[in-house]
C-alpha positions as a Markdown table, in Angstrom:
| # | Residue | x | y | z |
|---|---|---|---|---|
| 1 | Unk | 88.7 | 89.4 | 72.2 |
| 2 | Unk | 91.6 | 91.9 | 72.7 |
| 3 | Unk | 92.1 | 91.1 | 76.4 |
| 4 | Unk | 95.3 | 89.2 | 76.9 |
| 5 | Unk | 94.0 | 87.8 | 80.2 |
| 6 | Unk | 90.9 | 86.4 | 78.6 |
| 7 | Unk | 93.3 | 84.0 | 76.7 |
| 8 | Unk | 95.4 | 82.8 | 79.6 |
| 9 | Unk | 96.5 | 79.2 | 79.0 |
| 10 | Unk | 99.7 | 77.1 | 78.9 |
| 11 | Unk | 99.3 | 76.9 | 75.1 |
| 12 | Unk | 99.4 | 80.7 | 75.0 |
| 13 | Unk | 102.7 | 80.8 | 76.9 |
| 14 | Unk | 101.5 | 81.4 | 80.5 |
| 15 | Unk | 103.0 | 79.5 | 83.4 |
| 16 | Unk | 99.8 | 78.3 | 84.9 |
| 17 | Unk | 100.1 | 77.2 | 88.5 |
| 18 | Unk | 96.4 | 76.7 | 89.5 |
| 19 | Unk | 93.1 | 76.5 | 87.7 |
| 20 | Unk | 89.4 | 75.6 | 88.2 |
| 21 | Unk | 86.2 | 76.5 | 86.3 |
| 22 | Unk | 86.1 | 80.1 | 87.5 |
| 23 | Unk | 89.7 | 81.2 | 88.2 |
| 24 | Unk | 93.2 | 80.7 | 86.9 |
| 25 | Unk | 96.6 | 81.7 | 88.5 |
| 26 | Unk | 99.9 | 82.1 | 86.7 |
| 27 | Unk | 103.4 | 83.3 | 87.4 |
| 28 | Unk | 103.9 | 87.0 | 86.8 |
| 29 | Unk | 106.1 | 87.6 | 83.8 |
| 30 | Unk | 108.0 | 90.4 | 85.5 |
| 31 | Unk | 107.9 | 89.4 | 89.2 |
| 32 | Unk | 108.2 | 92.0 | 92.0 |
| 33 | Unk | 108.9 | 89.4 | 94.6 |
| 34 | Unk | 110.4 | 85.9 | 94.9 |
| 35 | Unk | 106.9 | 84.4 | 94.3 |
| 36 | Unk | 104.6 | 86.6 | 92.3 |
| 37 | Unk | 101.4 | 85.3 | 90.7 |
| 38 | Unk | 98.4 | 86.8 | 89.0 |
| 39 | Unk | 95.0 | 85.3 | 90.0 |
| 40 | Unk | 92.3 | 86.2 | 87.5 |
| 41 | Unk | 88.6 | 85.5 | 86.9 |
| 42 | Unk | 87.9 | 83.4 | 83.7 |
| 43 | Unk | 84.9 | 85.6 | 83.2 |
| 44 | Unk | 86.0 | 89.0 | 82.0 |
| 45 | Unk | 85.5 | 91.7 | 84.7 |
| 46 | Unk | 87.2 | 95.0 | 83.9 |
| 47 | Unk | 88.8 | 95.8 | 87.3 |
| 48 | Unk | 88.3 | 96.0 | 91.1 |
| 49 | Unk | 86.5 | 99.3 | 90.4 |
| 50 | Unk | 83.8 | 97.3 | 88.6 |
| 51 | Unk | 82.9 | 95.2 | 91.6 |
| 52 | Unk | 80.0 | 95.7 | 93.9 |
| 53 | Unk | 78.6 | 94.0 | 97.1 |
| 54 | Unk | 77.4 | 91.0 | 95.0 |
| 55 | Unk | 81.0 | 90.3 | 94.1 |
| 56 | Unk | 82.3 | 89.8 | 97.7 |
| 57 | Unk | 82.3 | 86.1 | 97.2 |
| 58 | Unk | 84.4 | 86.4 | 94.0 |
| 59 | Unk | 87.1 | 88.3 | 95.8 |
| 60 | Unk | 86.8 | 86.0 | 98.8 |
| 61 | Unk | 87.4 | 83.0 | 96.6 |
| 62 | Unk | 90.4 | 84.7 | 94.9 |
| 63 | Unk | 91.8 | 85.5 | 98.4 |
| 64 | Unk | 91.4 | 81.9 | 99.6 |
| 65 | Unk | 93.0 | 80.4 | 96.4 |
| 66 | Unk | 95.9 | 82.9 | 96.6 |
| 67 | Unk | 96.6 | 81.9 | 100.2 |
| 68 | Unk | 96.5 | 78.2 | 99.3 |
| 69 | Unk | 99.1 | 78.8 | 96.6 |
| 70 | Unk | 101.4 | 80.6 | 99.0 |
| 71 | Unk | 100.8 | 78.0 | 101.7 |
| 72 | Unk | 101.9 | 75.2 | 99.3 |
| 73 | Unk | 105.2 | 77.2 | 99.0 |
| 74 | Unk | 105.6 | 77.4 | 102.8 |
| 75 | Unk | 105.3 | 81.2 | 102.7 |
| 76 | Unk | 104.6 | 82.6 | 106.2 |
| 77 | Unk | 101.2 | 84.4 | 106.5 |
| 78 | Unk | 103.1 | 87.5 | 107.7 |
| 79 | Unk | 105.0 | 87.6 | 104.4 |
| 80 | Unk | 102.0 | 87.5 | 102.0 |
| 81 | Unk | 100.5 | 90.4 | 100.0 |
| 82 | Unk | 97.3 | 89.8 | 98.0 |
| 83 | Unk | 95.6 | 92.7 | 96.3 |
| 84 | Unk | 94.7 | 94.8 | 93.3 |
| 85 | Unk | 95.9 | 97.9 | 91.5 |
| 86 | Unk | 93.1 | 100.4 | 91.0 |
| 87 | Unk | 92.5 | 102.0 | 87.6 |
| 88 | Unk | 94.1 | 104.0 | 86.0 |
| 89 | Unk | 97.1 | 102.4 | 87.8 |
| 90 | Unk | 96.8 | 99.0 | 86.4 |
| 91 | Unk | 98.3 | 97.5 | 83.2 |
| 92 | Unk | 95.5 | 95.2 | 82.0 |
| 93 | Unk | 91.8 | 95.9 | 82.1 |
| 94 | Unk | 90.9 | 92.5 | 83.4 |
| 95 | Unk | 90.4 | 91.8 | 87.1 |
| 96 | Unk | 93.7 | 90.4 | 88.4 |
| 97 | Unk | 94.9 | 90.0 | 92.0 |
| 98 | Unk | 98.6 | 90.0 | 92.7 |
| 99 | Unk | 99.6 | 87.1 | 95.0 |
| 100 | Unk | 103.0 | 87.8 | 96.4 |
| 101 | Unk | 105.5 | 86.4 | 98.8 |
| 102 | Unk | 107.4 | 89.3 | 100.5 |
| 103 | Unk | 109.9 | 90.9 | 100.6 |
| 104 | Unk | 109.9 | 92.8 | 97.3 |
| 105 | Unk | 112.9 | 92.6 | 95.1 |
| 106 | Unk | 113.6 | 96.3 | 95.5 |
| 107 | Unk | 112.3 | 99.5 | 97.1 |
| 108 | Unk | 111.1 | 100.6 | 93.7 |
| 109 | Unk | 109.1 | 97.4 | 93.3 |
| 110 | Unk | 107.6 | 97.9 | 96.8 |
| 111 | Unk | 106.4 | 101.4 | 95.9 |
| 112 | Unk | 104.0 | 99.8 | 93.4 |
| 113 | Unk | 102.0 | 98.1 | 96.1 |
| 114 | Unk | 101.3 | 100.7 | 98.9 |
| 115 | Unk | 99.0 | 99.4 | 101.6 |
| 116 | Unk | 97.3 | 102.4 | 103.2 |
| 117 | Unk | 94.9 | 101.9 | 106.1 |
| 118 | Unk | 91.7 | 104.0 | 106.3 |
| 119 | Unk | 90.5 | 106.2 | 109.1 |
| 120 | Unk | 87.1 | 107.3 | 110.4 |
| 121 | Unk | 85.3 | 104.2 | 109.3 |
| 122 | Unk | 87.0 | 103.9 | 106.0 |
| 123 | Unk | 88.9 | 100.7 | 105.1 |
| 124 | Unk | 91.7 | 102.2 | 103.0 |
| 125 | Unk | 93.3 | 105.6 | 102.5 |
| 126 | Unk | 94.5 | 107.3 | 99.3 |
| 127 | Unk | 96.3 | 104.6 | 97.3 |
| 128 | Unk | 96.5 | 103.0 | 93.9 |
| 129 | Unk | 96.6 | 99.5 | 95.5 |
| 130 | Unk | 94.0 | 97.8 | 97.7 |
| 131 | Unk | 94.5 | 94.5 | 99.5 |
| 132 | Unk | 92.0 | 91.7 | 99.0 |
| 133 | Unk | 91.0 | 92.0 | 102.7 |
| 134 | Unk | 90.3 | 95.7 | 102.3 |
| 135 | Unk | 88.4 | 95.1 | 99.1 |
| 136 | Unk | 86.1 | 92.5 | 100.8 |
| 137 | Unk | 85.3 | 94.9 | 103.6 |
| 138 | Unk | 84.7 | 97.8 | 101.3 |
| 139 | Unk | 82.4 | 95.8 | 99.0 |
| 140 | Unk | 80.6 | 94.1 | 102.0 |
| 141 | Unk | 79.6 | 97.6 | 103.2 |
| 142 | Unk | 78.0 | 98.3 | 99.8 |
| 143 | Unk | 80.8 | 100.7 | 98.8 |
| 144 | Unk | 83.0 | 100.8 | 95.7 |
| 145 | Unk | 86.8 | 100.5 | 95.6 |
| 146 | Unk | 88.6 | 103.5 | 94.3 |
| 147 | Unk | 91.9 | 105.4 | 94.6 |
| 148 | Unk | 90.5 | 107.9 | 97.1 |
| 149 | Unk | 89.8 | 106.8 | 100.7 |
| 150 | Unk | 86.9 | 104.3 | 100.8 |
């Protein structure tokens, strides 16, 4: 009841750009890039840390929808960033994927979304941000997403 993202709608002041029965996407109120959307699940899920292998399809669907939104805006695939902040480095405890068209508006904004590759069989390194692709690979291996390398 207290989750702002559980009440996303045009009537509640959100600029909704895409919606189906399971997901909704809206423009970020403080965009870090020229195009910056939030893709959320309609079902409340706390965060990317709450996900497990059974949720690979959820992240995969979010990923695909995010790419479709950016495709409709003619954003080159090389200028797209889709991913999640990892608690405690997120602002809302409701799973939300950032869907962005690069470049970022400033270096400071870019620092909020560090993409760090993993080594030695790990998908990501130490980072408070994980891409949708990294998340899918981590979850598919039966691992959990976290700030530490995984």
